[in-house]
Structure formats: structure tokens, C-alpha cells
Backbone as a ProteinNet text record, in pm:
[ID]
protein_1_A
[PRIMARY]
MRRFRVWDLPTRSFHWALVVCVVASFVTAKIGGNAMIWHGRIGVAVFGLLVFRLVWGFAGSTYARFTQFVRGPRTIGAYLRGQWQGAGHNPLGALSVLAMLATLLLLVTTGLFANDDIAFEGPLYALVGKELSDQVVGIHRLVEPVIILLVLAHLAAIAFYVRIRKETLIMPMITGEKVGAGETAKGGGAIAFCVALVVALAAAYGASGVWLPEPPDASSAPAGSAPAF
[TERTIARY]
6287.6	6435.2	6527.2	6607.2	6648.1	6766	6837.9	6982.3	6927	6960.8	6885.7	7012.8	7041.9	7120.2	7117.7	7175.4	7192.9	7227.1	7439	7476.2	7514.7	7578.1	7629.8	7724	7822.3	7971.7	8031.3	7963.1	8039.7	8029.6	7927	7968.1	8019.7	7991.5	8126.6	8218.7	8295.3	8439.8	8446.9	8365.6	8344.1	8431.7	8379.7	8340.4	8420.7	8563.2	8679.3	8808.2	8728.3	8871.4	8814.2	8773	8760.7	8825.9	8831.4	8882.2	8996.5	9059.9	9239.2	9285.8	9253.2	9214.1	9233.7	9160	9178.1	9241.2	9286.1	9422.1	9481	9532.7	9698.1	9670.5	9590.5	9609.6	9683.4	9572.5	9620.7	9783.7	9790.9	9924.3	10015.5	10054.9	10064.4	10105.7	10015.6	10002.1	10081.7	10122.9	10164.4	10263.1	10342.9	10468.7	10559.3	10448.8	10523.3	10628.5	10681.4	10811.5	10767	10861.3	10779.9	10694.9	10637.9	10530.8	10402.2	10396.9	10315.8	10311.5	10384.7	10306.5	10214.3	10311.8	10117.9	9962.4	9995.8	9909.2	9799.8	9898.5	9807.7	9778.5	9826.3	9764.4	9662.2	9654	9564	9427.8	9463.8	9355.8	9239.2	9312.4	9307	9240.4	9224.7	9164.1	9032.2	9015.2	8929	8844.3	8915.6	8754.8	8727.5	8777.3	8749.9	8611.3	8636.8	8538.4	8428.8	8467.6	8360.6	8232.8	8311.2	8209.1	8098.2	8136.3	8142.9	8001.9	8069.8	7939.2	7812.6	7816.4	7723.6	7648.8	7731.7	7618.9	7597.5	7678.7	7615.4	7462.3	7453	7388.1	7250.3	7229.6	7118.4	7052.5	7217.5	7184.1	7267.7	7207.4	7285.5	7179.2	7158.5	7087.7	7022.4	6936.8	6835.7	6876.3	6945.8	6970.3	7078.9	7208.7	7291.9	7216.6	7110.2	7048	7025.3	7040.4	7032.5	6787.2	6758.5	6618.9	6565.7	6634.5	6574.2	6631.8	6796.8	6854.9	6824.3	6776.6	6793.4	6656.2	6625.2	6526.5	6469.8	6337	6289.9	6346.5	6315.3	6290.3	6198.7	6103.3	5960.5	6048.9	6079.5	6142.9	6292.3	6323.8	6466.3	6391.1	6301	6218.9	6201.1	6092.7	6054.6	6188.2	6312.4	6383.7	6435.5	6459.9	6484.6	6435	6282.4	6172.5	6222.9	6199.9	6296.2	6182.3	6064.1	5958.8	6006.1	6126.3	6162.8	6260.8	6153.7	6213.1	6216.2	6317.3	6401.5	6526.1	6599.1	6731.7	6860.2	6911.6	7042.7	7084.6	7119.3	7124.3	7038.7	7021.7	6938.4	6911.5	6784.9	6771.8	6887.1	6984.2	7005.2	7188.3	7180.9	7338.8	7312.7	7169.5	7249.8	7277.8	7259	7295.2	7393.3	7463.9	7591.2	7711.1	7677.7	7671.9	7711.7	7564.3	7572.8	7685.9	7694.5	7786.7	7947.6	7951.9	8106.5	8140.1	8005.3	8081.9	8094.4	7973.4	8028	8167	8170	8321.5	8434.2	8411.2	8510.8	8580.1	8430.1	8449.4	8501.3	8449	8548.6	8663.4	8692.1	8850.6	8930	8917.2	8927.2	8952.7	8847.3	8817.5	8950	8949.7	9043.4	9197	9222.4	9309.3	9416.4	9291.1	9360.1	9401.2	9364.5	9440.7	9507.3	9549.1	9658.2	9806.9	9844.5	10002.4	10042.7	10158.4	10243.3	10360.5	10370.6	10470.7	10575.2	10668.4	10799.4	10788.7	10747	10731.5	10628.3	10505.2	10422.7	10307.9	10282.1	10147.1	10012.2	9864.4	9790.7	9798.8	9725.5	9707.3	9702.6	9619.5	9522.2	9593.6	9695	9720.3	9748.8	9813.1	9816.9	9684	9567.1	9433	9420.1	9488.2	9404.6	9530.9	9666.1	9801.1	9812.8	9854.1	9962.3	9821.5	9770.7	9658.5	9542	9518.4	9428.4	9419.8	9477.9	9582.4	9588.2	9656.1	9685.5	9511.2	9455.7	9315.9	9229.5	9248.2	9192.7	9240.5	9365.8	9476.5	9384	9369.6	9321.3	9136.8	9083.1	8982.4	8940.1	9078.5	9187.5	9154.2	9247.1	9306.6	9211.8	9108.4	8953.9	8864.2	8874.1	8794.9	8891.3	9009.7	9035.5	9005.8	8983.6	8969.4	8815.6	8746.4	8593.1	8576.4	8663.8	8692.6	8697.1	8820.7	8822.9	8705.7	8658.2	8547.1	8455.1	8371.3	8309.5	8359.9	8504.4	8519.3	8465.3	8563.4	8604.5	8362	8351.7	8204.3	8124.5	8188.9	8168.7	8214.4	8306.6	8387.2	8314.3	8250.1	8180.5	8061.1	7975.3	7828.5	7849.2	7977.5	7957.9	8009.7	8065.1	8096.2	7972.1	7880.9	7728.8	7679.8	7677	7591.4	7665.3	7774.7	7815.6	7766.2	7800	7854.3	7658.6	7584.4	7451.6	7326.5	7342	7275.2	7278.5	7391.3	7375.5	7386.1	7456.9	7452.3	7562	7615.7	7755.7	7724	7797.3	7804.6	7933.6	8001.7	8112.2	8061.2	8014.5	8063.2	7932.7	7832.6	7753.7	7773.6	7890.2	7938.6	8093.7	8096.3	8237.9	8174	8051.5	8001.8	7870.3	7800.8	7706.5	7524.1	7581.8	7392.5	7416.2	7275.6	7203.4	7144.5	7117	6958.3	6902.2	6774.7	6642.9	6555.1	6413.7	6310.7	6359.9	6448.7	6470.6	6418.5	6403.4	6448.3	6555.8	6604.4	6681.1	6701.4	6823.2	6834.6	6814.3	6744.7	6743.7	6784.9	6847	6897.8	7078.2	7061.8	7251.6	7284.3	7254.2	7355.3	7440.7	7546.4	7633.9	7628.8	7536.2	7537.6	7524.3	7489.4	7470.3	7643.7	7665.5	7806.6	7874.5	7858.5	8007.1	7980.3	7861.3	7823.7	7869.6	7856.5	7933.9	8110.2	8107.6	8272.7	8319.7	8214.6	8322.7	8333.8	8189.4	8207.1	8353.2	8322.1	8423.6	8585.3	8600.5	8748.7	8772.9	8692.7	8660.8	8667.1	8595.4	8624.9	8759	8857.5	8987.4	9051.3	9091.5	9154.2	9175.3	8990.9	9004.8	9112.4	9068.9	9172.4	9275.2	9367.5	9479.8	9561.8	9477.9	9576.1	9652.8	9667	9766.1	9723.8	9618.9	9570.2	9593.9	9663.1	9650	9869.7	9899.3	10006.3	10151.5	10222.2	10326.4	10367.5	10431.1	10461.5	10608.6	10563.8	10754.9	10828.7	10931.8	11107.3	11218.2	11243.9	11280.4	11449.7	11484	11632.2	11641.9	11552.3	11459.5	11489	11477.8	11457.1	11600	11507.5	11670.1	11798.1	11935.1	11994.1	12006.3	11988.8	11956.8	11846.7	11768.4	11600.8	11579.8	11498.8	11414	11317.3	11344.3	11213.5	11085	11010.1	10900.2	10810.6	10710.6	10704.2	10524.3
11728	11759.6	11652.3	11568.1	11452	11443.9	11386.1	11285.1	11139.8	11026.3	10930.8	10871.3	10707.8	10642.7	10623.3	10639.1	10629.1	10561.9	10565.7	10446.3	10391.9	10283.2	10130.8	10141.9	10099.7	10076.1	10054.7	9887.8	9817.3	9931	9959.5	10089.5	10198.1	10253.7	10361	10309.1	10148.5	10115.7	10118	10020.9	10029.4	10119.8	10228.1	10334.7	10418.3	10455.8	10492.8	10386.9	10264.9	10219.9	10191.7	10213.7	10220.3	10330.5	10444.4	10627.5	10576.7	10457.5	10497.4	10410.4	10279	10186.4	10263.2	10321.6	10417.1	10543.2	10531.3	10694.7	10621.6	10526.4	10410.4	10324.2	10333.8	10260.5	10307.3	10482.5	10547.9	10594.6	10617.2	10636.4	10582.2	10437.9	10335.8	10297	10292.1	10268.9	10432.2	10521.8	10639.1	10615.5	10563.6	10506.9	10427.6	10291	10159.9	10151.5	10083.2	10005	9908.8	9894.2	9772.5	9787.2	9938.4	10002.6	9919.7	9849.9	9793.3	9674.5	9595.3	9518.9	9514	9632.8	9704.5	9750.3	9796	9821.4	9667.4	9564	9431.8	9410.6	9437.7	9350.3	9485.1	9610.7	9696.5	9636.4	9667.4	9552.3	9467.3	9340.6	9190	9300.1	9365.2	9443.1	9536.2	9573.9	9652.2	9584.5	9467.7	9357.3	9295.7	9265.1	9238.5	9307.2	9458.1	9567.1	9553.8	9527.4	9558	9450.8	9328.5	9204.4	9222.9	9297.7	9290.1	9372	9477.3	9623.4	9562.3	9454	9388.4	9317.3	9236	9155.9	9225.6	9353.6	9417.5	9537.5	9506.4	9577.7	9479.7	9416.7	9276.5	9276.5	9249.9	9213.2	9311.4	9465.6	9522.4	9574.9	9743.9	9768	9881.8	9970.9	10030.9	10022.2	10186.5	10256.8	10245	10081.7	10059.7	9931.6	9924.5	9830.4	9926.2	9845.4	9896.9	9902.2	9817.5	9810.1	9972.7	10047	10157.9	10275.4	10247.9	10385.1	10354.5	10316.4	10200.5	10283.2	10400.2	10462.9	10450.8	10473.8	10438.6	10636.5	10650.2	10821.2	10898.6	10820.6	10926.1	10972.2	10892.5	10991.3	11041.5	11008.8	11079.6	11165.7	11188.6	11344.3	11401.2	11339.9	11420.2	11521.8	11409.4	11516.8	11635.3	11578.9	11694	11873.6	11870.1	11931.2	11955.3	11852.2	11951.9	11853.7	11770.2	11733.8	11599.4	11540.5	11426.4	11446	11342.4	11367.7	11229.4	11233	11039.1	11106.2	10981.9	10990.4	10901.4	10883.9	10823.5	10875.9	10799.9	10840.4	10906	10983.3	11057.4	10976.1	10958.4	10948.6	10965.6	11085.5	11098.6	11032.5	11044.1	11025.4	10849.4	10769	10685.9	10607.3	10689.4	10667.2	10695.6	10762	10786.6	10707.5	10588.5	10508.5	10366.9	10380.7	10263.7	10253	10381.4	10357.3	10343.9	10382.8	10378.8	10272	10208.9	10034	9920.1	9973.1	9883.1	9933	10057.2	10081.1	10047.8	10016.3	10009.7	9859.8	9769.5	9641.7	9621.1	9686.3	9639.7	9710.6	9810.8	9833	9737.3	9681.6	9537.4	9453.6	9396.5	9240.3	9267.1	9334.4	9353.5	9320.9	9457.4	9422.5	9274.4	9230.1	9074.2	9002.9	8993.9	9000.5	9026.1	9146.7	9242.3	9247.2	9269.9	9319.4	9409.9	9422.9	9556.8	9530.4	9431.7	9417.4	9415.9	9434.1	9455.7	9362.7	9316.1	9266.2	9243.7	9298.8	9319.3	9194.6	9117.6	9016.4	9005.8	8997.6	9033.1	8908.9	8915.2	8737	8638.6	8699.3	8581.5	8588.6	8643.5	8660.9	8504.8	8371.7	8246.5	8245.9	8259.6	8209.5	8244.9	8379.1	8355.4	8371.9	8400.6	8417.7	8559.8	8580.5	8679.1	8799.2	8682	8747.5	8805.1	8756.3	8753.1	8921.6	8925	9010.9	9114.6	9066.5	9243.6	9342.8	9252.4	9322.1	9298.6	9275.6	9299.6	9418.6	9430.9	9573.3	9710.9	9745.6	9810.8	9840.5	9726.6	9756.4	9809	9798.8	9865.9	10013.7	10038.8	10175.7	10295.6	10232.1	10293	10330.3	10277.6	10204.8	10374.5	10313	10458	10593.2	10660	10839	10831.7	10739.7	10670.1	10693.3	10634.1	10627	10750.8	10838.2	10975.6	11080.7	11052.7	11106.6	11121.1	10943.2	10930.3	11025.7	11024.4	11060.6	11209.3	11304.4	11432.4	11461	11406.5	11455.4	11447.6	11295.4	11305.5	11380.4	11464.5	11614.9	11669.6	11705	11807.9	11851.2	11671.5	11697.1	11729.4	11663.2	11710.2	11904.9	11889.5	12067.6	12174.6	12108.1	12150.8	12122.1	12028.9	12033.2	12072.1	12144	12187	12353.1	12424.2	12584.5	12646	12522.4	12526.9	12516.5	12376.9	12341.3	12356.1	12372.7	12395.5	12273.9	12142.2	12034.2	11935.1	11841.8	11798	11700.2	11582.7	11496.5	11369.9	11474.3	11324.3	11327.1	11418.7	11412	11250.3	11271.3	11149.2	11002.3	11013.7	10884.3	10857.5	10958.5	10920.3	10896	10970.9	10942.1	10847.2	10794.9	10721.6	10809.8	10935.3	11026.1	11141.1	11155.5	11232.8	11305.2	11483	11511.2	11567.9	11528.1	11560	11452.3	11377.7	11381.5	11209.7	11180.3	11069.1	10947.2	10787.8	10661.4	10574.3	10609.3	10551.1	10374.5	10379.8	10263.2	10044	10012	9876.1	9745.1	9664.5	9598.5	9538.7	9478.3	9432.9	9390.2	9290.8	9227.9	9178.8	9119	9034.7	8936.1	8857.1	8781.3	8824.7	8909.9	8944.2	9003.8	9037.7	9145.6	9013.2	8868.5	8771.7	8732.4	8690.6	8645.9	8710.3	8848.8	8970	8923.7	8913.2	8898.4	8804.4	8699.2	8564.9	8568.1	8615.4	8614	8656.1	8878	8914.7	8840.8	8783	8766.9	8630.7	8536.2	8431.4	8518.6	8613.1	8682.1	8716.3	8718.4	8815	8704.5	8600.6	8494.2	8434	8410.8	8368.4	8470.7	8593.4	8710.6	8760.6	8673.3	8723.6	8606.1	8498.6	8404.8	8353.9	8292.8	8215.7	8060.9	7980.4	7882.8	7823.2	7937.3	7839.7	7819.6	7667.8	7601.4	7649.7	7672.2	7696	7718.7	7771.7	7795.3	7667.1	7627.2	7501.9	7633.6	7541.4	7622	7556.8	7726.6	7658.2	7556.8	7645.5	7582	7429.4	7341.7	7224.3	7165.8	7235.2	7091.5	7003.4	6931.8	6832.4	6950.9	6930.4	6936	6927.9	7026.6	7017.8	7003.2	7024.8	6989.3	7156.3	7129.6	7288.2	7387.9	7492.6	7515.4	7535.1	7490	7547.6	7675.3	7710.3	7799.1	7793.4
13130.2	13057.1	13146.6	13106	13249	13160.4	13269.2	13199.9	13184.7	13073.4	13054.4	12999.2	12960.5	12881.4	12723.3	12682.4	12566	12451.6	12514	12430.5	12597.3	12546	12652.9	12612.6	12708.5	12751.6	12621.6	12595.3	12437.2	12327	12329.9	12165.9	12178.4	12299.5	12309.8	12322.1	12384.2	12363.5	12195	12108.9	11985.7	11887.5	11962.7	11850.6	11923	12009.3	12054.5	11966.6	11970.8	11987.2	11789.9	11771.1	11548.7	11537.3	11635.5	11594.4	11588.8	11753.1	11730.1	11583.1	11570.1	11478.5	11332.9	11332.7	11183.3	11177.7	11260.2	11252.8	11229.3	11357.3	11314	11181.5	11119.7	11061	10889.1	10920.9	10774.5	10809.4	10915.4	10977	10930.3	10958.8	10918.3	10756.9	10705.5	10558	10466.5	10549.7	10498.2	10528.5	10649.8	10657.9	10558	10586.2	10481.1	10543	10499.9	10567.9	10629.7	10709.1	10871.9	10881.1	10853.3	11024.1	10913.5	10758	10707.7	10788.4	10863.7	10956.9	11062.3	11106.7	11192.4	11068.6	10990.2	10912.1	10890.9	10932.2	10887.1	10975.6	11115	11221.2	11286	11310.7	11265	11183.8	11062.8	11022.5	11022.1	11076.8	11173.6	11306	11381.5	11480.5	11421.5	11351.1	11269.3	11272.2	11142.3	11071.5	11266.5	11299.7	11470	11546.7	11510.9	11597.8	11496.3	11360	11301.5	11316.9	11306	11331.8	11492.2	11557.5	11713.9	11707.3	11580.5	11568.7	11530.3	11409.4	11427.7	11449.8	11519.7	11609.6	11735.7	11728	11902.7	11822.3	11677	11586	11622.2	11647.6	11650	11828.9	11904.7	12040.4	12133.1	12067.9	12225.6	12262.8	12357.6	12413.8	12279.6	12320.1	12211.5	12174.3	12142	12056.3	11995.5	12010	11964.7	11826.8	11832.6	11722	11603.7	11540.5	11364.3	11355.7	11439.6	11361.5	11479.7	11542.9	11602.9	11571.6	11443.5	11385.3	11268.6	11203.3	10981.1	10984.7	10973.3	10873.6	10739.9	10707.2	10529	10541.9	10345.3	10282.4	10384.2	10419.3	10487.7	10621.5	10698.5	10791.2	10809.6	10692.8	10661.7	10613.4	10507.6	10500.7	10604.6	10731.8	10837.4	10918.5	10902	10943.1	10866	10828.4	10707.1	10739	10727.7	10776.5	10930.3	10998.8	11137.8	11222.9	11146.3	11189.8	11323.5	11328.8	11375.8	11525	11546.7	11739.8	11767.3	11825.9	11917.3	11993.2	11984.4	12049.6	11985.7	12042.3	11934.1	11797.8	11682.2	11605	11509.5	11425.7	11373.9	11233.2	11178.2	11039.6	10928.8	10914.5	10862.3	10900.8	11053	11091.1	11066.3	11092.3	11054.9	10891.2	10850.9	10645.4	10727.3	10775.8	10779.5	10832.8	10940.7	11007.8	10897.5	10817.7	10726.5	10676.9	10604.1	10529.5	10547.9	10663.2	10732.8	10802.9	10847.7	10859.3	10755.9	10599.3	10474.9	10428.7	10424	10339.5	10428.2	10572.8	10628.4	10587.1	10617	10587.8	10479.5	10347.1	10212.5	10227.3	10312.5	10265.4	10357.3	10462.4	10572.2	10495.5	10445.4	10418.9	10246.4	10169.2	10099.2	10132.4	10241	10295.5	10327.9	10378.9	10397.6	10291.2	10194.7	10060.2	9933.4	10018.8	9912.3	9971.9	9866.2	9856.1	9814	9849.7	9799.4	9683.1	9652.9	9547.6	9626.6	9754.4	9804.3	9879.4	10025.2	10145.9	10221.8	10221.2	10267.9	10179.3	10259	10220.7	10283.6	10313.9	10397.5	10456.9	10556.5	10636.9	10586.4	10431.2	10406.3	10269.3	10202.7	10110.3	9986.6	10100.1	10030.9	9963.7	10023.7	9997.6	9837.2	9778.6	9677.6	9564.3	9621.5	9491	9486.2	9390.8	9340.4	9252.6	9149	8998.5	9078.9	9204.7	9265.1	9321.8	9413.5	9469.8	9467.3	9301.2	9237.3	9257.2	9257.8	9178.3	9309.6	9360.8	9529.1	9580	9556.1	9573.5	9530.7	9379.7	9313.6	9362.8	9401.8	9501	9630.9	9689.4	9833.5	9778.5	9716.6	9664.3	9590.2	9580	9551.8	9645.1	9743.4	9843.3	9954.9	9973.4	10085.3	10035.5	9896.5	9979.9	9977.4	9978.9	10045.2	10167.7	10249.8	10384.9	10432.2	10395.3	10416.2	10377.6	10276.3	10301.8	10396.8	10426.8	10522	10629.6	10666.4	10827.4	10890.3	10691.8	10710.3	10714.9	10685	10672.7	10793.3	10867.8	11011	11100.4	11121.7	11189.3	11121.1	10955.4	10970.9	11038.9	11044.4	11114.9	11280.6	11357.3	11457.1	11531.3	11390.9	11455.2	11355.5	11301.2	11286.6	11422.2	11480.4	11577.2	11756.4	11700	11792.5	11732.2	11639.5	11635.3	11625.4	11499.7	11494	11568	11646.4	11682.4	11851.9	11861.7	12048.6	12072.1	12060.9	12134.4	12050.1	12178.3	12179.4	12099.2	12012.1	11999.4	12068.8	12114.2	12174.5	12273.9	12406.3	12488.6	12571.7	12513.7	12497.4	12461.5	12414.2	12339.5	12468	12522.2	12649.2	12730.3	12795.2	12958.8	12904.3	12778.6	12770.5	12766.3	12867	12889.8	12778	12825.5	12743.4	12783.4	12702.2	12845.3	12678.9	12800.8	12696.8	12763.2	12661.9	12635.9	12634.3	12645.4	12590.7	12658.8	12627	12731.2	12770.8	12868.5	12936.6	12795.9	12799.3	12669	12757.9	12679	12742.6	12688.1	12732.4	12703.6	12677.7	12579.1	12616.9	12707.1	12754.4	12912.5	12870.5	13006.4	13004.4	12879	12860.3	12789.2	12615.8	12609.3	12500.9	12452.8	12536	12497.8	12541.4	12547.6	12531.5	12414.7	12403.4	12304.1	12204.2	12135.3	12054.8	12043.1	12177	12139	12107.2	12181.7	12151	11956.2	11904.7	11753.4	11696.6	11760.9	11662.7	11712.8	11810.5	11809.9	11758.4	11786.6	11618	11478.4	11461.6	11307	11272.8	11401.7	11377.5	11391.7	11489.1	11431.7	11285.1	11273.1	11116	11032.9	11057.6	10976.7	11010.5	11117.1	11134.7	11026.3	10924.3	10914.5	11018.7	11125.5	11214.7	11184	11126.7	11132.9	11011.8	10874.8	10784.2	10772.7	10699.2	10720.1	10728.2	10709.4	10699.9	10562.4	10483.3	10343.3	10352.5	10273.4	10247.2	10274	10304.6	10370.9	10266.8	10150.6	10045.5	10089.6	10201.9	10227.8	10283.9	10262.7	10331.6	10194.3	10132	10025.7	9963.2	9864.1	9844.8	9732	9761.9	9658.4	9550.7	9455.9	9331.7	9245.1	9337.4	9306.2	9252.3	9156.3	9107.5	9259.4	9307.6	9338	9287.1	9393.6	9336.6	9332.1	9251.3	9237.7	9192.3
[MASK]
+++++++++++++++++++++++++++++++++++++++++++++++++++++++++++++++++++++++++++++++++++++++++++++++++++++++++++++++++++++++++++++++++++++++++++++++++++++++++++++++++++++++++++++++++++++++++++++++++++++++++++++++++++++++++++++++++++++

């Protein structure tokens, strides 16, 4: 039994940044009003984080890669029978990770085109218009309780490991190290990180909508002309 590196710094940074953003997104949505401006900004940040994690899932170090922890039914069955040995995400936990990433991606993507019928419009609302945006809002609201359930399940799994298996999942995500018989993570160097970061920043820029042309200013229309809708 020895200490070995299981989670690299980019994976840990992504994890805790996502935690902060999800909590902040939930709080700002409940507050409403002017807080919705920050709700939209946080959504853009989450989109960038998710894109980073998707790229890092192929370019990152050993235990961050999807090929390392995404397994089939046979491996999941072996884990449930107590016959699985490994480091990183266990086969059942991998399903939770994939569900969390997919649900958050759907939630954030729909939020980019959403509106609240009052003052808030998602950063990409102008690309779809009111009718389609209203349909997207319906999907967004349906997904909201799903992510809450997934977060609660994640917290329950952490409590189960602490209480029943006497193993903490939080400390390795803080220090990056774990005690066991696993091999130290390899790969995911500076070049891979820069590539993932650039892609994520480009995705966040695209999601922010700052590249969209400004809507025409009604005050600049000629006197007596009818407003355009």
C-alpha cells in the first residue's frame, strides 16, 4: 500500500469550479430578478468547463480519460459482486459521471437560448426567436430536477463510502493522491492542457453571444416610421 497520484490538477480544478458554478447557478435562479444576469454568465462558464472536461477526457492523464473508466455491463456486474479492483472512478460511478456531464450539458445548452418572459434572455436567444426559445425553456425546466437528483445521488455515494466502506472520496479530489495499489497517473501534460483550455475558452466565447450583432436601436429610427418587429 502506497500513495499514488490519481487525479491531476486540471481534473481537480474542473471538479471544484463546477461545484461552485452549479451552486451559484441554483442560487441565482431562485433569487431571480437582476440575479438572472449572473445566472446567464454562470451558465456560459459551466459550458466552457464542460467542453474542457470533454477534451480532457481524451487528452488528460490516465484516470481522467473516458477510455479508462467507461466500462460495459460485465465490468459493472463484477463491481457489484465485489470482484472489481481499480483506481479512479469505479464502473458504477462512471455512469454517474457520464449522466452528470450529459445532463449539465443539456441544461446549459438550453439555457443559452432561453427567456423568462420578463427581462432575461439567454446569450444566444437572438439566434432562435421567441417561439423556439419558449420550447427550449420547457426542456430546461424539465431537466432542472434531474440534475438536482444526480447531485443528491452523488452526495449519497460519498456518504456511503465514508460510512460503510471507510474510504473518503473527497480528499483525493483535493490532494490528487490516494493510498492503494494503483499506478500513478500518466499523461495530460502542459500541451494537452493548453489545447483543452483554448478549446474551452473558444466554446465559452461562442456561448457568450458577444459576437452577435447589436440589435437595432429603436430610438434611431426615422420619425414617423413604424417600429420593426
